[in-house]
N, C-alpha and C positions, 0 to 999 in steps of 0.2 A: 603646252608639252603631251604627251601622254603616258600615263603610268605604266610602270615597272612592274614585273613582280615581286619587286622589293619592296617598291609602294604601295603595291596591296597588300602585302604583310604586314606593314607599318598600317595600314588604316584595319586591319582586321577585329583587332580587338573594338574599335569603334564600331564598326557594322554591326559586331557582335550585339553590340549593349543598343543599338536602333533597333535592332530585330526582336532586342526582350520587351520591346515597347507594345503594349496592344493592338496597335495598328497594323504589325508585322505581324505578330504571333497569332494572336487569338485565334485565326484560322485554323491554327493544328493543334494548341495546346488548350485554347478555349479559355483567352485572359478578356478582364473586362466584364463590364456590366450587361447582366440575362436577363431578359424580359420575362415576365412572369409564366409565360407558357412555356418557354424551356424549361425555366427550374420547375415547374410541375411535372414534365417528364423526365427529370434527373432526380428528382423526389416527389413521386405522385401522391405518396402519404401523408406526409408534411413538407411541404417545401421549407427549406432552410434560408436563412438569410445569405450563408457563405455558398457561392457557386462553387467550390472546390471540395467541401465536406462530402463524405460519403460516396466520391465516384467510384466506381469500379469498373472501368474501359482503361485502356491504355491510351496514355498521353502524350509520349513522346515514340518515335520509331527508334529503334537499337539498332546498330550497322554492325556489319562482321563478315567475315571471310568462312566460307564454310568449304575449302577446296585449297588447302595448302601444304605443299612439300616440301621437305628440309633431305639433309644427308640420308635422313634414315630409308629414303627411295632410292632404289636401286639406279634408276636412269638420273635422277637429280646427282646424286654423289658421282656420278659417271664424268655427269658433266660438269662437276665443281661444286658442286655444293659442299660448304664446309658446317652449315649453321645447322642446328639440333633444334631438335621440339621446344626445348626450355630459350633456346634464343629465341625463337618464333613467337613465344608468348610472348616474351620480354619486348622486343619490338611493339606488337601488337598494341602492349598495354602503354607505350608512349615513350619510351627508354631509348636512346640515343645507343644504336651499337654499330659493329664495322663488319660489311658486306663480307660475302665470299671473296671478293675481289680488293678487298683492305680499304674500301672507301668507309668513312662514317656516314651514315644515314639514322633521320626518324622521321617519323610520319608530324604531319601539320597538326592532327591531332590523333590522341589516342581511339582504337574502336572499341566496341564494346563485347565485340563476342569474337572466339576464332576456334577451329577447328582446324587441329593439324590432322592432313590426311593422308599419310604416305600408305604407297602402295600394300596392299597386303601379300602380293605374291613377289616372294625375296628380301624380304624385313630378316634384317643383318647380314644379306648378300654384301654389301659394299664393304664394310670393315672386313668382310673374310676375304674379300677378293685383295684387298688391298694391304693386307697383312701377308701374301704370298702365300695363304693354303693350301698345302699337298694337293689335297685332291681337286680343288679346280687347276692347281696350276700343272696337273699332270691332263687337262685336256687341251685342245687347242684354239678352244675359245677363249676360255680363263686364261691363260696364257697371254695369247694378243690383246685381252681387255686391259689386263694389268699392264702391259709394258705400252699401250697407246696413252693407257693415263697417267703414267709415269713419265711417258715421253712428252707429255703436252699437248697431247691428240684427244682429250679428255671428250668433246663434242662427237669426234667421231664413233667413238668406241660406246658413246650413248646412244647413237641412233642404229647402229649396228645392234646394242641390247633391245629396246624399242623392236627392231624387226625381229630378231629371233624371237625372242616373248612372241607377238603376233602368231611366228610360225611354229610357236611350238618345239622349238629347237635351241634348246638353254645346256650348258653344261654339267656332268657328274659334280656332286658336291653344293648344287644350288639348294637356297636350306628351305627346309619345308615345317609345315606346322608340326610341333610337337619336337623338332629339335632344338637343344641348347641356344644356338646362336634366335633362330627363331624367336624362341619364347623370350629372351635377354631384350630384343629391341623391343618388341609388345608391351612390358612390363615397363622400361623406361619410357613409353609414348605415355601409358597411364598414370605413371609418378610425375610424370613432366606437367599434365593436367592436374592433376590433383593438386601440385605445387600452386601453381599460378591460378587456380579460380579460387574466387573473391567475390562471393554472392554478396550483389548489390554493386558494384564496381566494376567486376571485369569476370566476362567466364568464360573460360576452358574447357571445352567438349571433348569427352573422349571419342574418337574414331578413325576411321579409315577406308582407302578407295580399294573396293572391287574393282579389278580393270579387266572387264573383259574385252579383249582385243584380236578374237580368232580371224586370220587374214585381213589383218591391219584394219579391221572395221570396228568403230570405238562404240561399245556399248559398254562404256563406266558408267560406275553409280558410287557416291559415298556413303559410308554409313555412319551413322551418331547415334550413340547410346544416350537415353534420358538422362541415367542415375551416373552412379560413382564408381571409383575404382575397385573398391570390393565386388560388386556383381560384374563388370566387363573384366576382369580379370579370372571370373569363373570359364570364360571363353577365350579361344585365340579367333582369330579373323578369318574369316571363311577367304579361299583364294578362286583362282581360273584352273590351278593345274590338276588333272587327272592323275592319280585316283583320288585325293585328297577333298578337291574341289572342282568347279563346271563351269564353263564359257558362259552356261544359259540362265539366265535371269531369275526362269522358274525353281533353278535349282537355291538361289541366292535367296528367294523369298521364303522357303521351304526351312532354309538355314535360320534367318530373321525369325520364322514364328518357335524355333526351338530353342533358339537364343533368349526369347522372350518367355517362354516358358520355364527354363534352367535359372536365369538370374533373376527375374524378376523386374527387370530393365525396360523400358519400352525402347524401339528401334527404328529410326527410318530410313530409306533408301533414297536420295538423289541423285537424278542423271544428269547426264550432260553429254554436250559435245554432238548431238544428234546428228549436225551437220558434216560429221565426219564418219559418220557409221554406213555413208552409201546405201540409205534408204532402209534399214533397217530398225532405228530407233523406235518408230510410230507404224508399227505394222497393223495392216487391215485384215488382209485373208490367212495369213498362217507365219508362224515362227518357231523356230529349230525344228520345222518338219512336222511341226501341230497346228492345228486350224484353231483360230484366233473363236473361242467360246466364250461364255457366261463365266465358268470357273475362272478363266485367266482374268477377263475384265475387274471382276470382282477383287481377284490378288493383288492385279497390277493397282487398281484404284487405292487399296487397304494400305500399302507398304511404300508409295510412289506418291506423297502427299504433294510434292514440290518437283520443279524442273529448273537446273541451273539454263537461262535462258542466253546470258552473254559473260564470256571472261575473255582469257587471254588469247585461245584461238577460235577471237570470234565471236559475231551476236548471232542468235538462232530465235529470235522472233519472228522476223519475215524475210521472204526471198523476194527480187524484181520480178522475176520470172514468174511466181507465183502472184505474186499482188503488183502487176503493172501499173495501177493506178495510185501506188502508195508512193507519193514523192520521198519519203524518208526511208524505205525500206534496204536501199542500197548502202547501209552501215555496216563497216566492220566483215562484210563478208569472206568466209573461208570457204569457198566451193570448187575447189581444185579436183580433189582426191578424198581418197579415206585417210586415216590418220599416218601411215606410213609412206602415203602417195603411191601406193602399186597398183590403185585400180583407179581408173581416171573415172569422176563425174559424170553422169549423164543428166540430161534434163528428168526422163522420168523418176530418178529418186530423190528429186527434192522435194515431193510431198510429203515424203515420208520422214523428215529431218528435222522440220520448222515448227515451233510452238505454235501457229496462228494455223495453220494446214491440221495440225494434230488436234487443236482445239474444235475444230470444224470436222474432223473426221469422227471425233468422238460422240460429236450428236449422230451423225449417221449410223454409230454403232449402238450406241447408247438406244437408237430406236427398233434396231435388227435384234439386240442381245436383253435389253433393260437395263443394261449398267454401262457406266462411259468409264472407260480404262485411261481414257486421258484427262480426268477433272483435275488437275494440278495447279497449282498456284508457284508462281515465279520472284524465282532471285538471280542477282549475278554471285560471281566469287571471283579470285583468280587464277587458280590452275598454277600459281606461281611454282617453279621449283627451285626458289632460291631461298626457303624462309623466312621472306620479306612481303609481306603483303601490303606492297608499295605501289599503287595505284592511281595514285596521282597524276597527271598527265606531265607537270614540272617536277616530277619526282617519283619518278617512273625507273624501278630496277629491274623489270626485263621478266620472264619468263622461267631464264635457266641462267644459268652463272655466267656462261660468255655474253650474255646480253645485257648483263648490267654495264651502267652509264660508261662508253667509250669513244673516240673519235671515228672508233670502225663500226659501232656496231651498225649503223645503217647502211653501209654496204655489204653488209655479210648475209649468205645463203644461211637459212634454218635450215629447211629440209629441200632436199634432192634428191628422188630417186633417180638413180642411174639405169632402171631397165623402161621406165616411164616417160621420163624427162621431166617428171612432176616437181615443180620447183617453187619454194615460197620462203621470201626476204626476209630478214629480221626486221625489217619496217613495216612489214605488214601484220606484226604481233600486235595486241592492241593493249592497252593499257584501261583493262577493265576487269573484273567490277565488284561491287560488293552487293551483300544481304542486306536488305532492310527487315526487320520485324515489327511487328505491334503489339507487345509483350507487356502486361503489368509490373514488370520489374526483371533487373536485368540481373535471373539466375538459370541457373540449367534447366528448371523446371518449367519456370515462365516463356523462355521463347524458345524453348522444345513444345510447347503447348501451342504457342502461336503459330509456330512452323505446321502442327498437324491440322489447325484449322485452315490454312492457307492465308494468315492475315498477312501477309507480305507483298514487298516487291521488289525489285532488280535495278539496279542505278547502274551506270556504264563506269561511275567512281564519285561522281559528285556525292556530295549528303545532302541534297533536298528532299524537302517533307511533304509526302504526296498522302492526300485522303480519298477515298472512294468509297460512299454507302448508296445500295438499290434499295429502293422501295416503290410505293404507291401514292405516299402523301406528300413527297418534298414539291416545295412550292419555290418561286423564284424569289421571294422574300425571305427564304433560309438563306440565301447566298450573303445577303447583309447581315447576317447576327453576330453578335460577335464570340459564339460558342457554338459553331458547326458541328464538332465532332459528338459533343449532347444531342443536337438535332438527328445528329445522322445515326447514333447508335438506337435513338428513342423513337425514330422514323421506320426506319429499315435496317438492312444487315451491310458490315463490313467487307471491302475485299476479301473474295476466298468463299462467300455465303451464296446462300442461294435462295431465291425467289421463286414461286410456283402458286397454279391454281389460282389467276390473273379476275380480282374482282370485276363483275361485271361492269363494260364501258370503260374501267382503267387502262392506262398505260403504263409501264414503269418510268417511274421517275429516279433521278440519280443528281449525288451531289460529289462534285470532285473539288478539291482544293491544294494547291500547290504553292508549297513558299522554297524559294531559293536556299542554295546552298549559304550562310552567313558567310564566306570568304570566297563565292564562287560566282559564277555567271548569273546574271539574268534571266526570266524565262522568255520565250519564245510563245509556246501556246500548250494547252490543255487539250487532246484528242480521247474522243470516245469510241474504242473497235470495237464494231458488233459483229458478230457471225450469226449464222442462224440456218435452219433446215426446211427447206420451202416446200409450198404444197405439192410438189413435184418431188421430192426426196432429190434436192441437189442442196450443195450447201453455198451459200453466197457469206460477203461479207461486205462491208461498208466502212468510212473512215469519216467521222464528224469533228469537224472543231469545233469544241464548245465555249472555250475562253482563248482570247488573243489579245495578244497588248500593242500598244503602239498606237490605239484608238482602230485599228484595222476593223472591216465588218468580214460580218460572216453570210456569205451570201443565202440563199432561197436552197441551193444545195447543201447546205452543210458545211461548207468549204470555204476559207478564207483564202484566195490566189494570190496574196499580195505575199513577197517574203521581207522575214523582219529584217532584212538587212545583214551589214556585216561591217565590225569595227578593229579587224584584225589586222595587226601590223605582221606580215609574216614574217618579213627578215628579221625584224627586232622581237619576233614572238612575244608581242602584247596586244592588248584589245582594252574596250575600255566600256561601261555598265551604262552610257549613254542611250541604248536603246534595250528596246524590253521591259519585263516590268518584274520586281521583287515577288510581287504573289501573283496570282491568278483564282478566281473562285466562281463557280459557276453549276445552276441546278439546268438540266437538260432533260428534257421527256422523249421516249420515243418516238419520232412522229410515223413511224411507217410499223406500230407493232401488230402483231396477230396471235392472239392468245393461243392457239392449237399449235404455234410452232415453236420448237425448242431453238435455244437462242445463249449467248453467252454475250458479256460486257465488259472491255478491261480499258483501262485510261493507258495513255502514253504523255509523256509529259517531257517536251522540247525545251533545250536550253537555246539562247543567240550563239551562235558560232564565236569559238575560241581557239587556239594552238593546239594541236594534236603535240603528242609527246617529241615528233619528229622535228617539229619547228625550233622547240626549247634545245634541241640537240645541236641542231645547223647552227643557232646563235652562238651556242656556250663554248662549241670545238670549232665551229669557223667550217664547217665543212660544206660542201655541198652533193644536196639529196640528189638522188639518181632520177633518173624521169620514171613519172608515173607515181611518187612516193607523197600519199596522203598528208597533207599540211595542215589540215584545219578541221573540226567534227562540229556535231551538235550533238554533246551530250544528253543523254535522255533517260528518265525511269521508265517501266512496265510494271503496273498491278498485277497483281493476282486476279481473275476474271470472277464479276459475278455471273450465275448462271439462272438461266430461268427454263423451268420444266412445265409443260401444262398438266392439268388436272385431269384424272383416268376416268 
């Protein structure tokens, strides 16, 4: 008999207990007997008997969502979101609540942190609209949106609001910073985060989304405050609407600098959905009519330390057109047009939209300008507009309220632009993703600091544990040590770090390890993706399989050509862990290293195939998917890179 989701949930506690044993957990948390050399690396002055005493490095990843919208966002409210920031924090902490459509919902496990990032443009708009504010009701748009939402056509109103916002055609009465409605919404956002922040147990960050969307081209950034409400309330969020705001990221960075000076709180910006920017997210020549120069590169690198590479509106790590030799690149791709579908995508736009291409082009700009503007770490998050960070495939509550579980959601249209005909179906929405952060403790300061140093990785939903270290002295035997994190920090730098000035005759070595989600799928493989700037000034990339499951071999070309297989029963939305491996670890040495060439390296961990959320819907609701609907997937994680820079 094949195990069902029910069976797997019954075995969850047993699996978790098994993974607490040294043989499974040691690779990530350093459990077990250490050899003397390792103890001396952890405590070089006086090795201690206890290998856990005195450790000053992160011992576990914290999982969270840096990008969640509630009813406080104007588009989310129009779509039907009624959950507030307080509801969002309650749910993320593990409470069972009632969804926007009246369904009980609960996470399989609590998250460790959450950022409620409602749109700064339109704070307080939805309550004003639904209360029949006279100024808004005196406009054709305001009256129409009000009546559509009241009449059950909230999704239609929401799409029109998004399009009108992108075209800067909003009605009189739209709340702006300084107004009572705007200030009230920001104050409640702060109070909610303060109420649910519980240092050591759950971190509730204060934040918002700055939503540059001119012409429907997505240049959005999420803004996160490191400190508490006393400092955050000294300012109001920066908006895109003129004259108080701007759609230019350079003006946002100026606001961030002024905010740090005024409040004493550090802030950071996380860009997302370059795949919907139509070639504008990672510019190489100019941005907003200005040439890309050293100042631009320095400023962007300072404020934008992370990039959200996977979420409900697609994954932006790589694209099959850009990486034709990457068989895993075609994953949850959205490449039809910009955010509102008003302009179709062309192939020449893609290079400036995806993280891997940005990493490569960053090397080019660094060689030219002396600074790499695209030296960012990777995270995932949801961009859900429901107040629910519910991104598990079997527990997916959609991107917007109309996409919460129902027999109809696989058949519905999400976006359809009548002028271009660009159409995105609800089934194309991805159940993704989460941010994983290697912090020393679960507090605002520790998690924020880990984000700043880019010691992060993205997952498309599963909570797999991934380590990645780079240095010059790693040896194959290090993969057998039961304290690899101590080895990693002792011999090298973690994900997000830098290597430079290669010792004579040395090539960089890397320690990569992955542990499956305790209640999730086994692992297919660990890959290291390398990008570099060759002697002719051209960017290159190559993928290496460094650890594979099931006794498969890795060829001389660094690749394992044998697929892991699949146990997925699509009809019954089930799978088994009879293939793959619960843990993988390897030490890898770059076989083609040139110390004169700039390079980056990051890890991609691939799970075995499992049912996609569409499979669960088809089974539970007894509905037939539309032709072309994706029913299975291989979930994954992407680490922040480690960069190599030649000596001067």
